[in-house]
C-alpha positions in Angstrom: 0.0 0.0 0.0 1.2 3.6 -0.7 0.7 4.5 3.0 3.6 2.1 3.9 6.0 4.3 2.0 4.9 7.5 3.9 7.7 9.0 6.0 6.0 8.1 9.3 6.1 4.4 8.1 9.6 4.5 6.8 11.3 6.0 9.8 11.0 2.8 12.1 12.1 0.6 9.2 15.3 2.7 8.7 16.0 2.6 12.4 15.7 -1.2 12.4 18.8 -1.7 10.4 21.6 -3.2 12.6 24.8 -1.2 13.0 27.1 -1.7 10.1 24.4 -2.9 7.7 24.3 -2.4 4.8 28.0 -2.5 4.1 29.9 0.8 4.2 29.8 1.5 0.3 26.1 1.6 0.4 25.3 2.8 3.9 25.5 6.4 3.0 22.4 5.9 0.9 20.5 4.9 4.0 21.6 8.0 5.7 20.4 10.0 2.6 16.9 8.5 2.8 16.9 9.1 6.6 17.6 12.8 6.1 14.7 13.1 3.7 12.3 11.1 6.0 13.2 13.1 9.0 13.0 16.4 7.2 9.5 15.4 5.8 8.3 14.7 9.4 9.6 18.0 10.5 12.4 16.7 12.8 15.1 18.9 11.7 17.6 18.0 14.4 17.4 14.3 13.5 17.8 15.1 9.8 20.9 17.2 10.5 22.3 14.2 12.5 21.6 11.8 9.7 23.1 14.2 7.2 26.4 14.5 9.1 26.5 10.8 9.5 26.1 10.4 5.8 28.7 13.0 5.0 31.2 11.1 6.9 30.3 7.8 5.2 29.8 9.0 1.6 32.6 8.9 -1.0 33.7 12.3 -2.1 31.6 12.3 -5.4 28.4 11.8 -3.4 29.0 14.3 -0.6 27.2 17.1 -2.6 23.8 15.6 -1.8 24.5 15.9 1.9 25.9 19.4 1.8 22.8 20.4 -0.3 20.4 19.0 2.2 22.3 20.5 5.1 22.1 23.9 3.4 18.3 23.5 3.2 18.0 22.4 6.8 20.0 25.4 8.0 18.2 28.0 5.9 16.0 29.3 8.9 18.2 28.5 11.8 21.6 29.9 10.5 21.5 31.4 7.0 25.4 31.8 7.0 25.8 28.0 7.7 23.3 27.3 5.0 25.2 29.4 2.5 28.4 27.7 3.3 26.9 24.2 2.8 25.3 25.4 -0.5 28.6 26.7 -1.6 30.3 23.4 -0.9 27.6 21.5 -2.8 28.0 23.8 -5.8 31.7 23.2 -5.9 31.1 19.4 -5.9 28.3 19.2 -8.5 29.0 19.1 -12.3 27.1 21.4 -14.6 25.1 18.5 -16.0 24.1 17.2 -12.6 20.3 17.5 -12.3 20.6 18.6 -8.6 22.6 21.7 -9.6 19.6 23.8 -10.8 17.8 22.8 -7.6 20.7 23.9 -5.5 21.0 27.2 -7.5 17.3 27.9 -6.9 17.5 27.3 -3.2 20.8 29.4 -2.9 19.2 32.1 -5.0 16.2 32.3 -2.5 18.7 32.5 0.4 20.5 35.4 -1.3 17.0 37.2 -1.9 16.2 36.7 1.9 19.6 38.3 2.7 18.9 41.0 0.2 21.9 40.1 -1.8 20.7 41.0 -5.3 23.6 40.3 -7.7 24.4 36.8 -6.4 20.7 36.0 -6.3 20.3 37.0 -10.0 23.5 35.1 -11.0 22.3 31.8 -9.3 18.7 32.0 -10.7 19.7 32.9 -14.2 22.2 30.1 -14.2 19.7 27.7 -12.8 17.2 28.5 -15.4 19.7 28.1 -18.2 20.6 24.6 -16.9 17.1 23.4 -16.3 15.8 21.2 -19.1 12.6 22.1 -20.9 11.1 18.8 -19.8 11.2 20.0 -16.1 8.4 22.7 -16.2 7.8 22.6 -12.4 11.4 23.5 -11.6 11.5 26.1 -14.4 8.3 27.7 -13.0 9.9 27.7 -9.5 13.0 29.5 -10.8 10.8 32.0 -12.6 8.9 32.7 -9.4 12.2 33.3 -7.6 13.3 35.7 -10.4 10.0 37.5 -10.1 10.4 37.9 -6.4 13.9 39.2 -6.9 12.6 41.8 -9.3 9.8 42.8 -6.9 12.1 43.3 -4.1 14.1 45.7 -6.2 10.8 47.4 -7.3 11.2 46.3 -10.9 7.5 45.5 -11.1 7.2 45.0 -14.9 9.9 42.5 -14.9 8.5 40.7 -11.9 5.0 40.5 -13.6 6.6 39.1 -16.8 8.5 36.4 -14.9 5.3 35.5 -12.9 3.3 35.2 -16.0 5.8 32.8 -17.5 5.7 30.7 -14.4 1.8 30.8 -14.5 1.8 29.6 -18.1 4.0 26.6 -17.3 1.9 25.6 -14.4 -1.4 26.0 -16.4 0.2 23.6 -19.1 0.9 21.0 -16.4 -2.7 21.0 -15.1 -1.6 21.2 -11.5 -4.5 23.3 -10.0 -3.0 23.9 -6.6 0.3 25.2 -8.3 -1.8 27.3 -10.7 -3.7 28.9 -7.8 -0.5 29.7 -5.9 1.0 31.2 -9.1 -2.0 33.4 -9.5 -1.6 34.6 -5.9 2.1 35.4 -6.6 1.0 37.3 -9.7 -1.5 39.3 -7.6 1.3 40.3 -5.2 3.4 41.7 -8.1 0.4 43.6 -9.4 -0.1 45.1 -6.0 3.5 46.2 -5.9 3.0 47.9 -9.3 -0.2 49.7 -8.1 -2.3 47.7 -10.6 -5.0 47.0 -7.8 -7.9 45.9 -10.1 -5.6 43.3 -11.8 -4.3 42.2 -8.4 -7.8 41.7 -7.0 -8.8 39.7 -10.1 -5.8 37.4 -9.8 -6.4 36.8 -6.1 -10.2 36.1 -6.7 -9.3 33.6 -9.5 -6.9 31.8 -7.0 -9.6 31.9 -4.4 -12.0 30.2 -6.7 -9.5 27.4 -7.4 -8.8 26.9 -3.7 -12.5 26.7 -3.0 -12.9 23.9 -5.6 -9.9 22.1 -4.1 -11.4 22.5 -0.6 -8.4 24.3 0.7 -9.9 26.7 3.3 -6.6 28.0 4.6 -5.6 29.2 1.2 -9.0 30.7 0.7 -8.5 32.8 3.8 -5.0 33.8 2.6 -6.6 35.0 -0.7 -9.2 37.1 1.2 -6.4 38.6 3.2 -4.4 39.6 0.1 -7.6 41.1 -1.4 -8.2 43.0 1.8 
């Protein structure tokens, strides 16, 4: 059953492995899975412990995944540590590694939160250039980050353009929740630009979708944005 593979079900299974099993060349993969399971359950401390254990066990070519995850885990508690881990992962990943655009997206957001505009722009532009066309969700996430970067610098026309591109990708994918969130983002950019009628229209359209999905929390968020 699918529920057997949910994080809450996986965690006791991972803990049941005896010490030293599987053998050392493969054990780091178990640590990597443990990091993701603990993070999904909201146990950041346990995820960090697992990541550090995996970092010690993994061969050099595979340490980037642990550095990348440590960066994500430290984003809120210590942005400087997070940036250091992201930098280590970036130095370890090849340009054709599919994890690199994800890393650049996350590091770009961290730069935005630190109000470091040039490095944010460099990371996000590079991430977008490296993301394959058959990964529309990741491309949309990068475009959203670029839109936020432009809005933070009060470049509202550019922000709206990036947000519209992200919305188009999500509409093509058919993911209604992602479309609604994208409409909400667009509404925020319209608000920044002073285009209040367009902002209200975007938030109302997002709200209608949230209602159809039964997501009352996001309906309330849309009302707040309209207000």
